[in-house]
N, C-alpha and C positions, 0 to 999 in steps of 0.2 A: 504493500498499500505506499501511495506517496505521503511521506510526513516527514517534516523538519524534526531531528533529534534534539534541536536546542529549544525552539520555542513552540513545539508540536504545532504548527500549521498544515493542515489537511487540505484534503479534498472539500470544497464548498459548491452547493447546487445552487441553481437559477434558472431563468428564463430566458430563451431565445426571444426575441420579437422581431415581427417582419418589418421591412424597410418602410411600409406604410407609416407606421408607428400611430395607427388610430386605436380607438379605444374597441373596436371590434376585430383589431387584427389577432392571428391565432399565435397561440406560444407554444412551444416545445421545451422541454427540459434540456438543459446544458450543465456541464460542470467545469466549475473553474481549478485548474491544477496550479499549486504553487511552483515558484521558480526553485528546482532544488539543482544543487550541484554537488558532486561526489568530491570529497575533499580528504587529505590526511591532514587530521589535527590532533594537537596534544592534548590527551585528555588523562590526566590523572600520572602524568609523567610518560606515558605511553603512547606511541604513534598509533592511531586507528583511523580507518577509514570510514566516515559518516555521510550521510545526506543533509546537507543544510541549505537552507533557503539563501536566497540572494541579499535579503533585507539582514540576515544576521550577519552575513559576511562582510558586508559593508558596515555596520554597526561596530564592528570590531567583538562581537561576543565569542568569536572563535579565533583560537591561536593557529595558523598553520605550521606544519611540521616541516 
């Protein structure tokens, strides 16, 4: 399953809306997936490969090995 191992961000669900954008337009379901990166990071002094979202990488919550 797609999930950030730092902030627990995972798949979110929503609706696709047609181009017309009227109140009678048809809606179908869609999924929003997090922007995950596979990163070698230092965790408790060990180097591990984890999946981290790009927001956690930018904010400095992960120290890369």
